[in-house]
BASE-840316 format. One record per residue (C-alpha): residue in one letter; chain; z, y, x. Coordinates in nm, 3 decimals, padded with zeros to 5 digits. Each point is the difference from the previous one (the first is absolute). Example, Ala and Ser with C-alpha at 12.3 -4.5 7.8 and 13.67 -1.06 7.14 Angstrom:
2
+------+-------+---------+---------+---------+
: rest : kette :      pz :      py :      px :
+------+-------+---------+---------+---------+
:    a :     A :  00.780 : -00.450 :  01.230 :
:    s :     A : -00.066 :  00.344 :  00.137 :
+------+-------+---------+---------+---------+
***
This chain:
461
+------+-------+---------+---------+---------+
: rest : kette :      pz :      py :      px :
+------+-------+---------+---------+---------+
:    m :     A :  01.162 : -04.050 :  01.023 :
:    e :     A : -00.060 : -00.334 :  00.173 :
:    q :     A :  00.318 : -00.100 :  00.187 :
:    g :     A : -00.143 : -00.261 :  00.236 :
:    v :     A : -00.011 : -00.045 :  00.376 :
:    s :     A : -00.209 : -00.223 :  00.222 :
:    f :     A :  00.072 : -00.115 :  00.354 :
:    d :     A : -00.272 :  00.038 :  00.262 :
:    l :     A :  00.132 : -00.122 :  00.333 :
:    d :     A : -00.279 :  00.149 :  00.210 :
:    l :     A :  00.040 :  00.344 : -00.155 :
:    i :     A :  00.378 : -00.007 :  00.038 :
:    r :     A : -00.030 : -00.087 :  00.369 :
:    r :     A : -00.250 :  00.280 :  00.058 :
:    y :     A :  00.200 :  00.262 : -00.186 :
:    d :     A :  00.350 : -00.102 :  00.108 :
:    q :     A :  00.103 :  00.321 :  00.171 :
:    s :     A :  00.312 :  00.215 : -00.012 :
:    g :     A :  00.043 :  00.249 : -00.280 :
:    p :     A :  00.244 :  00.178 : -00.233 :
:    r :     A :  00.149 : -00.161 : -00.310 :
:    y :     A : -00.046 :  00.330 : -00.185 :
:    t :     A :  00.334 :  00.019 : -00.173 :
:    s :     A : -00.074 :  00.367 :  00.059 :
:    y :     A : -00.285 :  00.219 :  00.115 :
:    p :     A :  00.039 :  00.161 :  00.244 :
:    t :     A :  00.205 : -00.282 :  00.150 :
:    a :     A :  00.345 :  00.052 :  00.151 :
:    v :     A : -00.142 :  00.021 :  00.354 :
:    e :     A : -00.133 :  00.344 : -00.097 :
:    f :     A :  00.344 :  00.134 : -00.100 :
:    d :     A :  00.145 :  00.270 :  00.226 :
:    e :     A :  00.325 :  00.192 :  00.032 :
:    s :     A : -00.143 :  00.335 : -00.106 :
:    f :     A :  00.065 : -00.131 : -00.352 :
:    d :     A :  00.376 :  00.031 : -00.054 :
:    g :     A :  00.263 :  00.044 : -00.269 :
:    a :     A : -00.121 :  00.350 : -00.089 :
:    a :     A : -00.358 : -00.123 : -00.050 :
:    y :     A :  00.132 : -00.287 : -00.209 :
:    k :     A :  00.200 :  00.236 : -00.224 :
:    a :     A : -00.309 :  00.213 : -00.056 :
:    a :     A : -00.194 : -00.312 : -00.103 :
:    c :     A :  00.273 : -00.095 : -00.247 :
:    a :     A : -00.014 :  00.346 : -00.158 :
:    r :     A : -00.376 : -00.031 : -00.045 :
:    s :     A :  00.034 : -00.349 : -00.143 :
:    n :     A :  00.236 :  00.120 : -00.273 :
:    e :     A : -00.287 :  00.200 : -00.145 :
:    s :     A : -00.187 : -00.325 : -00.065 :
:    g :     A :  00.272 : -00.169 : -00.204 :
:    r :     A : -00.102 : -00.335 :  00.146 :
:    p :     A :  00.247 : -00.289 : -00.031 :
:    l :     A :  00.188 : -00.109 :  00.309 :
:    s :     A :  00.030 : -00.311 :  00.213 :
:    i :     A :  00.294 : -00.065 :  00.235 :
:    y :     A :  00.005 : -00.233 :  00.299 :
:    f :     A :  00.333 : -00.095 :  00.161 :
:    h :     A :  00.003 : -00.152 :  00.347 :
:    i :     A :  00.295 : -00.232 :  00.067 :
:    p :     A : -00.042 : -00.075 :  00.373 :
:    f :     A :  00.259 : -00.273 :  00.058 :
:    c :     A : -00.068 : -00.373 :  00.047 :
:    d :     A :  00.253 : -00.274 :  00.069 :
:    t :     A : -00.243 : -00.169 :  00.241 :
:    v :     A : -00.332 :  00.105 :  00.146 :
:    c :     A : -00.320 : -00.185 : -00.090 :
:    f :     A : -00.203 : -00.018 :  00.318 :
:    y :     A : -00.328 :  00.089 : -00.172 :
:    c :     A :  00.140 :  00.320 : -00.155 :
:    a :     A : -00.159 :  00.339 :  00.069 :
:    c :     A :  00.216 :  00.196 : -00.246 :
:    n :     A :  00.251 :  00.270 :  00.088 :
:    k :     A :  00.326 : -00.194 : -00.017 :
:    i :     A :  00.344 : -00.037 :  00.155 :
:    a :     A :  00.107 : -00.360 :  00.055 :
:    t :     A :  00.377 : -00.027 : -00.035 :
:    k :     A :  00.269 : -00.217 : -00.155 :
:    d :     A :  00.230 :  00.299 : -00.038 :
:    r :     A : -00.007 :  00.070 : -00.374 :
:    s :     A :  00.227 :  00.301 :  00.048 :
:    l :     A : -00.305 :  00.194 :  00.123 :
:    a :     A : -00.139 :  00.011 : -00.352 :
:    q :     A :  00.246 :  00.248 : -00.153 :
:    p :     A : -00.040 :  00.281 :  00.256 :
:    y :     A : -00.374 : -00.034 : -00.050 :
:    l :     A :  00.030 :  00.015 : -00.378 :
:    d :     A :  00.225 :  00.306 :  00.026 :
:    r :     A : -00.286 :  00.182 :  00.175 :
:    v :     A : -00.255 : -00.134 : -00.248 :
:    y :     A :  00.208 :  00.149 : -00.282 :
:    r :     A : -00.003 :  00.337 :  00.171 :
:    e :     A : -00.374 : -00.021 :  00.050 :
:    l :     A : -00.043 : -00.089 : -00.367 :
:    e :     A :  00.193 :  00.313 : -00.090 :
:    m :     A : -00.213 :  00.217 :  00.229 :
:    q :     A : -00.323 : -00.153 : -00.123 :
:    s :     A :  00.089 :  00.025 : -00.369 :
:    a :     A :  00.056 :  00.376 :  00.038 :
:    l :     A : -00.369 :  00.033 :  00.093 :
:    f :     A : -00.144 : -00.159 : -00.314 :
:    d :     A :  00.004 :  00.106 : -00.365 :
:    k :     A :  00.239 : -00.212 : -00.206 :
:    s :     A : -00.272 : -00.053 : -00.261 :
:    r :     A : -00.197 : -00.218 :  00.242 :
:    k :     A :  00.078 : -00.364 : -00.066 :
:    v :     A :  00.010 : -00.271 :  00.267 :
:    e :     A : -00.255 : -00.259 : -00.113 :
:    q :     A : -00.001 : -00.205 :  00.318 :
:    l :     A :  00.290 : -00.097 :  00.227 :
:    h :     A :  00.006 : -00.241 :  00.290 :
:    w :     A :  00.264 : -00.126 :  00.243 :
:    g :     A : -00.145 : -00.132 :  00.325 :
:    g :     A :  00.124 : -00.083 :  00.344 :
:    g :     A :  00.136 : -00.155 :  00.198 :
:    t :     A :  00.181 : -00.202 : -00.263 :
:    p :     A :  00.110 :  00.199 : -00.306 :
:    t :     A :  00.242 : -00.274 : -00.105 :
:    f :     A :  00.181 :  00.045 :  00.330 :
:    l :     A :  00.196 :  00.237 : -00.223 :
:    s :     A :  00.285 : -00.147 : -00.201 :
:    n :     A : -00.032 : -00.036 : -00.376 :
:    d :     A :  00.234 :  00.296 : -00.050 :
:    q :     A : -00.201 :  00.213 :  00.243 :
:    m :     A : -00.326 : -00.080 : -00.179 :
:    v :     A :  00.156 :  00.101 : -00.331 :
:    e :     A :  00.130 :  00.321 :  00.155 :
:    l :     A : -00.335 :  00.089 :  00.157 :
:    m :     A : -00.178 : -00.028 : -00.333 :
:    e :     A :  00.275 :  00.197 : -00.175 :
:    v :     A : -00.030 :  00.285 :  00.252 :
:    t :     A : -00.378 : -00.008 : -00.035 :
:    r :     A :  00.029 :  00.038 : -00.379 :
:    r :     A :  00.246 :  00.283 :  00.050 :
:    h :     A : -00.258 :  00.203 :  00.190 :
:    f :     A : -00.329 : -00.114 : -00.157 :
:    t :     A : -00.116 : -00.100 : -00.348 :
:    l :     A : -00.130 : -00.357 :  00.008 :
:    a :     A : -00.258 : -00.113 : -00.253 :
:    d :     A :  00.090 : -00.263 : -00.256 :
:    d :     A : -00.037 : -00.365 :  00.092 :
:    d :     A : -00.321 : -00.045 : -00.198 :
:    v :     A : -00.171 :  00.281 :  00.197 :
:    g :     A :  00.168 : -00.004 :  00.339 :
:    e :     A : -00.118 : -00.220 :  00.286 :
:    f :     A :  00.322 : -00.068 :  00.191 :
:    s :     A : -00.037 : -00.252 :  00.281 :
:    i :     A :  00.199 : -00.144 :  00.289 :
:    e :     A : -00.079 : -00.215 :  00.304 :
:    i :     A :  00.213 : -00.315 :  00.006 :
:    d :     A :  00.090 : -00.233 :  00.285 :
:    p :     A :  00.108 : -00.316 : -00.188 :
:    r :     A :  00.258 : -00.069 :  00.271 :
:    e :     A :  00.173 :  00.324 : -00.101 :
:    a :     A :  00.006 : -00.043 : -00.378 :
:    d :     A :  00.136 : -00.232 : -00.268 :
:    a :     A :  00.009 : -00.025 : -00.379 :
:    k :     A :  00.281 :  00.254 : -00.023 :
:    s :     A : -00.174 :  00.267 :  00.210 :
:    i :     A : -00.328 : -00.057 : -00.185 :
:    k :     A :  00.179 :  00.051 : -00.332 :
:    i :     A :  00.152 :  00.324 :  00.130 :
:    l :     A : -00.335 :  00.126 :  00.125 :
:    r :     A : -00.152 : -00.051 : -00.344 :
:    e :     A :  00.296 :  00.169 : -00.168 :
:    i :     A : -00.032 :  00.312 :  00.215 :
:    g :     A : -00.368 :  00.036 : -00.081 :
:    f :     A : -00.223 : -00.209 :  00.227 :
:    n :     A : -00.281 : -00.177 : -00.183 :
:    r :     A : -00.222 : -00.112 :  00.290 :
:    m :     A :  00.063 : -00.169 :  00.332 :
:    s :     A : -00.179 : -00.139 :  00.302 :
:    l :     A :  00.140 : -00.312 :  00.163 :
:    g :     A : -00.046 : -00.050 :  00.373 :
:    v :     A : -00.094 : -00.362 :  00.071 :
:    q :     A : -00.258 :  00.010 :  00.284 :
:    d :     A : -00.013 : -00.382 :  00.042 :
:    f :     A :  00.204 : -00.300 : -00.115 :
:    d :     A : -00.080 : -00.206 :  00.311 :
:    d :     A :  00.318 : -00.069 :  00.201 :
:    r :     A : -00.170 :  00.026 :  00.339 :
:    v :     A : -00.161 :  00.333 : -00.085 :
:    q :     A :  00.326 :  00.138 : -00.136 :
:    t :     A :  00.189 : -00.094 :  00.315 :
:    a :     A : -00.265 :  00.157 :  00.223 :
:    v :     A :  00.025 :  00.337 : -00.180 :
:    n :     A :  00.380 : -00.011 : -00.051 :
:    r :     A : -00.020 : -00.003 : -00.378 :
:    v :     A :  00.151 : -00.327 : -00.118 :
:    q :     A : -00.012 :  00.007 : -00.379 :
:    t :     A :  00.001 : -00.306 : -00.222 :
:    e :     A : -00.232 : -00.043 : -00.292 :
:    e :     A :  00.308 : -00.052 : -00.217 :
:    q :     A :  00.132 :  00.346 :  00.093 :
:    t :     A : -00.329 :  00.160 : -00.094 :
:    m :     A : -00.039 : -00.184 : -00.329 :
:    a :     A :  00.359 :  00.071 : -00.102 :
:    v :     A : -00.061 :  00.374 :  00.033 :
:    l :     A : -00.339 : -00.019 : -00.169 :
:    n :     A :  00.141 : -00.195 : -00.296 :
:    a :     A :  00.290 :  00.243 : -00.030 :
:    a :     A : -00.248 :  00.289 : -00.015 :
:    l :     A : -00.196 : -00.175 : -00.275 :
:    d :     A :  00.319 : -00.068 : -00.195 :
:    e :     A :  00.103 :  00.366 :  00.025 :
:    g :     A : -00.332 :  00.128 : -00.127 :
:    f :     A : -00.166 :  00.145 :  00.311 :
:    r :     A : -00.351 :  00.080 : -00.118 :
:    s :     A : -00.186 : -00.048 :  00.326 :
:    i :     A :  00.077 : -00.217 :  00.302 :
:    s :     A : -00.207 :  00.009 :  00.316 :
:    i :     A :  00.028 : -00.253 :  00.281 :
:    d :     A : -00.080 :  00.101 :  00.358 :
:    l :     A : -00.157 : -00.246 :  00.244 :
:    i :     A : -00.125 :  00.054 :  00.356 :
:    y :     A : -00.284 : -00.187 :  00.171 :
:    g :     A : -00.046 : -00.007 :  00.376 :
:    l :     A :  00.360 : -00.091 :  00.086 :
:    p :     A :  00.092 : -00.252 :  00.274 :
:    f :     A : -00.090 : -00.365 : -00.069 :
:    q :     A : -00.180 :  00.069 : -00.325 :
:    t :     A : -00.297 : -00.217 : -00.089 :
:    v :     A : -00.227 : -00.011 : -00.302 :
:    e :     A :  00.184 : -00.308 : -00.122 :
:    s :     A :  00.353 :  00.136 :  00.052 :
:    f :     A : -00.075 :  00.338 : -00.161 :
:    s :     A : -00.172 : -00.172 : -00.292 :
:    k :     A :  00.322 : -00.188 : -00.072 :
:    t :     A :  00.193 :  00.327 : -00.019 :
:    l :     A : -00.269 :  00.153 : -00.218 :
:    e :     A :  00.001 : -00.294 : -00.241 :
:    r :     A :  00.376 :  00.031 : -00.051 :
:    v :     A : -00.034 :  00.370 : -00.069 :
:    i :     A : -00.293 : -00.040 : -00.241 :
:    a :     A :  00.203 : -00.260 : -00.191 :
:    v :     A :  00.247 :  00.269 : -00.111 :
:    n :     A : -00.286 :  00.226 : -00.112 :
:    p :     A :  00.117 :  00.342 :  00.130 :
:    q :     A : -00.177 :  00.306 : -00.140 :
:    r :     A : -00.098 :  00.118 :  00.348 :
:    l :     A : -00.043 : -00.134 :  00.352 :
:    s :     A : -00.024 :  00.197 :  00.323 :
:    i :     A : -00.163 : -00.199 :  00.280 :
:    f :     A :  00.050 :  00.207 :  00.313 :
:    n :     A : -00.175 : -00.044 :  00.332 :
:    y :     A :  00.251 : -00.018 :  00.284 :
:    a :     A : -00.089 :  00.270 :  00.253 :
:    h :     A :  00.139 : -00.105 :  00.337 :
:    l :     A :  00.072 :  00.326 :  00.186 :
:    p :     A :  00.292 : -00.081 :  00.234 :
:    e :     A : -00.068 :  00.308 :  00.211 :
:    r :     A :  00.087 :  00.213 : -00.304 :
:    f :     A :  00.259 : -00.210 : -00.184 :
:    k :     A :  00.277 : -00.142 :  00.217 :
:    p :     A :  00.106 : -00.294 : -00.225 :
:    q :     A : -00.352 : -00.141 :  00.026 :
:    r :     A :  00.055 : -00.057 :  00.371 :
:    r :     A :  00.211 : -00.301 : -00.097 :
:    i :     A : -00.304 : -00.169 : -00.149 :
:    n :     A : -00.187 : -00.218 :  00.249 :
:    d :     A : -00.368 :  00.098 :  00.007 :
:    d :     A : -00.099 : -00.362 :  00.063 :
:    d :     A :  00.163 : -00.105 : -00.329 :
:    l :     A : -00.218 :  00.231 : -00.210 :
:    p :     A : -00.297 : -00.154 : -00.183 :
:    a :     A : -00.338 :  00.068 :  00.158 :
:    p :     A : -00.211 :  00.271 : -00.168 :
:    e :     A : -00.230 : -00.259 : -00.155 :
:    v :     A :  00.301 : -00.182 : -00.148 :
:    k :     A :  00.129 :  00.324 : -00.150 :
:    l :     A : -00.338 :  00.052 : -00.165 :
:    d :     A :  00.001 : -00.359 : -00.127 :
:    i :     A :  00.345 :  00.061 : -00.151 :
:    l :     A : -00.124 :  00.317 : -00.168 :
:    q :     A : -00.312 : -00.169 : -00.136 :
:    s :     A :  00.200 : -00.292 : -00.136 :
:    t :     A :  00.255 :  00.235 : -00.154 :
:    i :     A : -00.264 :  00.209 : -00.179 :
:    a :     A : -00.167 : -00.312 : -00.138 :
:    r :     A :  00.328 : -00.148 : -00.123 :
:    l :     A :  00.120 :  00.322 : -00.165 :
:    t :     A : -00.337 :  00.052 : -00.166 :
:    d :     A :  00.012 : -00.355 : -00.136 :
:    a :     A :  00.351 :  00.073 : -00.131 :
:    g :     A : -00.131 :  00.300 : -00.196 :
:    y :     A :  00.116 :  00.286 :  00.220 :
:    v :     A : -00.222 :  00.302 :  00.062 :
:    f :     A : -00.032 :  00.185 :  00.329 :
:    i :     A :  00.139 :  00.352 : -00.041 :
:    g :     A : -00.075 :  00.097 :  00.359 :
:    m :     A :  00.181 :  00.039 :  00.333 :
:    d :     A :  00.188 : -00.335 : -00.004 :
:    h :     A :  00.095 :  00.021 : -00.369 :
:    f :     A : -00.075 : -00.252 : -00.276 :
:    a :     A :  00.111 :  00.015 : -00.362 :
:    r :     A : -00.030 : -00.189 : -00.324 :
:    p :     A : -00.269 :  00.150 : -00.225 :
:    d :     A :  00.261 :  00.123 : -00.248 :
:    d :     A :  00.215 :  00.169 :  00.266 :
:    e :     A :  00.028 :  00.380 : -00.009 :
:    l :     A : -00.181 :  00.039 :  00.333 :
:    a :     A : -00.298 : -00.207 : -00.113 :
:    v :     A : -00.013 :  00.182 : -00.334 :
:    a :     A :  00.020 :  00.339 :  00.173 :
:    q :     A : -00.276 : -00.095 :  00.242 :
:    r :     A : -00.231 : -00.098 : -00.285 :
:    a :     A :  00.084 :  00.325 : -00.177 :
:    g :     A : -00.064 :  00.210 :  00.312 :
:    t :     A :  00.359 :  00.132 :  00.016 :
:    l :     A :  00.133 : -00.194 :  00.300 :
:    y :     A :  00.150 :  00.206 :  00.284 :
:    r :     A :  00.125 : -00.065 :  00.351 :
:    n :     A :  00.298 :  00.157 :  00.178 :
:    f :     A :  00.256 : -00.081 :  00.269 :
:    q :     A :  00.139 : -00.288 : -00.210 :
:    g :     A : -00.346 : -00.151 : -00.049 :
:    y :     A : -00.194 : -00.019 : -00.326 :
:    s :     A :  00.147 :  00.178 : -00.301 :
:    t :     A : -00.077 :  00.076 : -00.363 :
:    h :     A :  00.153 :  00.349 :  00.025 :
:    a :     A : -00.267 :  00.215 :  00.161 :
:    d :     A :  00.121 :  00.339 : -00.112 :
:    c :     A :  00.352 :  00.006 :  00.147 :
:    d :     A :  00.138 :  00.217 :  00.277 :
:    l :     A :  00.186 : -00.234 :  00.238 :
:    i :     A :  00.341 :  00.093 :  00.142 :
:    g :     A :  00.109 : -00.193 :  00.309 :
:    i :     A :  00.376 : -00.050 :  00.037 :
:    g :     A :  00.175 : -00.134 :  00.308 :
:    v :     A : -00.082 : -00.048 :  00.363 :
:    t :     A : -00.375 : -00.016 :  00.086 :
:    s :     A : -00.109 :  00.033 : -00.367 :
:    i :     A : -00.330 :  00.172 : -00.077 :
:    g :     A : -00.062 :  00.216 : -00.305 :
:    k :     A : -00.319 :  00.132 : -00.160 :
:    v :     A :  00.060 :  00.328 : -00.179 :
:    d :     A : -00.278 :  00.229 : -00.121 :
:    n :     A : -00.266 :  00.000 :  00.275 :
:    t :     A :  00.235 : -00.108 :  00.280 :
:    y :     A :  00.161 : -00.300 :  00.166 :
:    g :     A :  00.344 :  00.039 :  00.156 :
:    q :     A :  00.206 : -00.252 :  00.197 :
:    n :     A :  00.374 : -00.018 :  00.056 :
:    r :     A :  00.166 : -00.047 :  00.339 :
:    r :     A : -00.058 : -00.345 :  00.146 :
:    g :     A :  00.330 : -00.038 :  00.186 :
:    l :     A :  00.329 : -00.051 : -00.183 :
:    d :     A :  00.191 :  00.249 :  00.219 :
:    e :     A : -00.264 :  00.272 : -00.051 :
:    y :     A : -00.009 : -00.066 : -00.374 :
:    y :     A :  00.379 :  00.025 : -00.023 :
:    a :     A :  00.003 :  00.322 :  00.204 :
:    d :     A : -00.245 :  00.172 : -00.233 :
:    i :     A :  00.179 : -00.112 : -00.315 :
:    d :     A :  00.344 :  00.095 :  00.137 :
:    a :     A : -00.136 :  00.346 :  00.084 :
:    g :     A : -00.133 :  00.040 : -00.354 :
:    r :     A : -00.364 : -00.021 :  00.110 :
:    l :     A : -00.278 : -00.202 : -00.153 :
:    p :     A : -00.082 : -00.275 :  00.252 :
:    v :     A : -00.377 :  00.054 : -00.022 :
:    f :     A : -00.119 :  00.034 :  00.358 :
:    r :     A : -00.375 : -00.047 : -00.012 :
:    g :     A : -00.292 : -00.030 : -00.239 :
:    i :     A : -00.330 :  00.158 : -00.089 :
:    e :     A : -00.143 :  00.242 : -00.256 :
:    l :     A : -00.330 : -00.136 : -00.121 :
:    s :     A : -00.313 :  00.212 :  00.028 :
:    r :     A : -00.269 : -00.002 : -00.266 :
:    d :     A : -00.197 : -00.244 :  00.215 :
:    d :     A :  00.306 : -00.228 :  00.024 :
:    l :     A :  00.040 :  00.002 : -00.378 :
:    i :     A : -00.367 : -00.077 : -00.056 :
:    r :     A : -00.005 : -00.287 :  00.248 :
:    r :     A :  00.330 : -00.139 : -00.132 :
:    d :     A : -00.157 : -00.011 : -00.344 :
:    m :     A : -00.303 : -00.192 :  00.129 :
:    i :     A :  00.213 : -00.248 :  00.194 :
:    t :     A :  00.233 : -00.051 : -00.298 :
:    q :     A : -00.293 : -00.077 : -00.231 :
:    l :     A : -00.138 : -00.257 :  00.241 :
:    i :     A :  00.324 : -00.170 :  00.099 :
:    c :     A :  00.130 : -00.021 : -00.358 :
:    h :     A : -00.315 : -00.056 : -00.207 :
:    f :     A : -00.265 : -00.122 :  00.248 :
:    e :     A : -00.228 :  00.266 : -00.145 :
:    l :     A : -00.071 :  00.369 :  00.051 :
:    d :     A : -00.184 :  00.208 : -00.257 :
:    m :     A : -00.178 :  00.259 :  00.214 :
:    r :     A : -00.112 :  00.216 : -00.292 :
:    a :     A :  00.351 :  00.019 : -00.142 :
:    a :     A :  00.127 :  00.095 :  00.347 :
:    e :     A : -00.256 :  00.282 :  00.017 :
:    v :     A :  00.127 :  00.143 : -00.329 :
:    r :     A :  00.366 : -00.049 :  00.095 :
:    w :     A : -00.033 :  00.171 :  00.337 :
:    d :     A : -00.301 :  00.230 : -00.049 :
:    l :     A : -00.205 : -00.142 :  00.286 :
:    q :     A : -00.327 : -00.176 :  00.072 :
:    f :     A :  00.101 : -00.352 :  00.094 :
:    a :     A : -00.303 : -00.083 :  00.214 :
:    d :     A :  00.049 :  00.316 :  00.207 :
:    y :     A :  00.379 : -00.010 :  00.026 :
:    f :     A :  00.015 : -00.368 :  00.091 :
:    a :     A : -00.325 : -00.036 :  00.191 :
:    d :     A :  00.177 : -00.164 :  00.296 :
:    s :     A :  00.187 : -00.243 : -00.228 :
:    l :     A : -00.317 : -00.102 : -00.183 :
:    e :     A : -00.173 : -00.057 :  00.332 :
:    k :     A :  00.285 : -00.229 :  00.116 :
:    l :     A : -00.017 : -00.192 : -00.327 :
:    k :     A : -00.365 : -00.095 :  00.056 :
:    g :     A :  00.091 : -00.280 :  00.238 :
:    m :     A :  00.266 : -00.126 : -00.240 :
:    e :     A : -00.253 :  00.011 : -00.282 :
:    a :     A : -00.242 : -00.208 :  00.207 :
:    d :     A :  00.279 : -00.253 :  00.055 :
:    g :     A :  00.070 : -00.022 : -00.373 :
:    l :     A :  00.343 :  00.163 :  00.011 :
:    v :     A : -00.093 :  00.291 : -00.225 :
:    e :     A : -00.268 :  00.106 : -00.242 :
:    v :     A : -00.096 :  00.368 :  00.012 :
:    t :     A : -00.202 :  00.138 : -00.290 :
:    a :     A : -00.087 :  00.357 : -00.096 :
:    d :     A :  00.327 :  00.028 : -00.192 :
:    k :     A :  00.251 : -00.251 :  00.135 :
:    i :     A :  00.138 : -00.184 :  00.298 :
:    r :     A :  00.110 : -00.348 : -00.101 :
:    i :     A :  00.190 : -00.235 :  00.230 :
:    l :     A : -00.143 : -00.345 : -00.055 :
:    p :     A :  00.213 : -00.317 : -00.007 :
:    r :     A : -00.083 : -00.085 :  00.362 :
:    g :     A :  00.109 :  00.351 :  00.107 :
:    r :     A :  00.335 :  00.012 : -00.177 :
:    l :     A :  00.202 : -00.163 :  00.276 :
:    l :     A : -00.148 :  00.268 :  00.226 :
:    v :     A :  00.086 :  00.293 : -00.225 :
:    r :     A :  00.189 :  00.166 :  00.285 :
:    n :     A : -00.319 :  00.009 :  00.209 :
:    i :     A : -00.190 :  00.158 : -00.288 :
:    c :     A :  00.268 :  00.263 : -00.057 :
:    m :     A : -00.006 :  00.082 :  00.370 :
:    t :     A : -00.352 :  00.140 : -00.039 :
:    f :     A :  00.157 :  00.289 : -00.198 :
:    d :     A :  00.283 :  00.062 :  00.250 :
:    a :     A : -00.064 :  00.325 :  00.186 :
:    y :     A :  00.296 : -00.052 :  00.233 :
:    l :     A : -00.127 : -00.336 :  00.124 :
:    a :     A : -00.344 :  00.149 :  00.059 :
:    a :     A :  00.155 :  00.256 :  00.234 :
:    k :     A :  00.200 : -00.253 :  00.205 :
:    t :     A : -00.100 : -00.160 :  00.327 :
:    g :     A :  00.154 : -00.312 :  00.147 :
:    p :     A :  00.252 : -00.232 : -00.172 :
:    i :     A :  00.104 :  00.117 : -00.347 :
:    g :     A :  00.340 : -00.176 : -00.019 :
:    f :     A : -00.034 : -00.192 : -00.330 :
:    s :     A :  00.024 : -00.369 : -00.084 :
:    k :     A : -00.304 : -00.224 : -00.047 :
:    v :     A : -00.156 :  00.015 : -00.347 :
:    i :     A :  00.016 : -00.380 : -00.041 :
+------+-------+---------+---------+---------+
***
């Protein structure tokens, strides 16, 4: 497939509305508390009949300092003693979860996110992986995709060496921006030397994929200042780049209230930064994967997209589409069989469930046939920029034009604007529509169609 993207300022301005990021469909706003631990156990039993491989996500919620832009579920603290009581509960949850899954099912994907996973000590990280291996069978290094989010301020050559030794082979490095003024404004002061030291250590230890995270739309950013950061990053030639749009929602995320609205770049400046970034990354040989992600043409994500095997889950884009996902730790979300289930969001509530011997799943959703069909359509579009309508008819035993009459009607305006091409057999997202893939996916979202008033999501650009 063609992996290009074009920037049309007028279209972006007209279509810049709020919408889901579609790390799941239905999205988490549709979860409810009628789905509990018993429903989750039933889903696990059904999933064992499939024999699918497994994926495990661990949420490590602690951060030494809070970044003002952050919208993640985290606990800012300098008290490192909080880590062990948390891990003790994680170990108990691992034991409870492992009892629900057949031992023959290998873990092909594992991810530590946060928070800051390296808030844990080196010994604690070793122990966590040892306990994980005690309860689950992890795939070999050449098959498994084992990744970790790294704050370069919380890592060094020794910890990177240990992470590789215990099985990690991929990492994402949080950078956001190298500009001193921007870093001070968002309370994330991180030198370029710190970042490059960790990156070089990862290369020396044989990490197979390194992604660098940047954010545009932060205080004091300009096209010129962000370009300087981008040039330094491109110079080290990472396999992947994530260029996230900063969503300023201080009414929802308390740390963002410490960012001065007047210091944020104007909307037109944000768009100029995005346009410049796309042009520079394209010139450097990167391809647009979708939803803020760029990769070198030989990277696994780019190869999977060309092959039609790319997938999207709560950790973003993935090459492992056929895994059941187990969420471990506070606020984690799992995807097992035809369900999503989420753990308790508060530390005290999570501890109480674990200490009582209960699974901490407190809400979720069991997907209907319509949910599964629409998730499939959205996944095809958001991962491959193309939807084969005839293949979907065979897969789901339906008449596409009848089932999705409303969606096809909504796409007519987008087709007139050159975002999509709709033929008798396929829906193709054209290069000028790829930055607006969320808008296109929204035409297949039955939950959005039923809502009135504000929908509570970030802007698409």
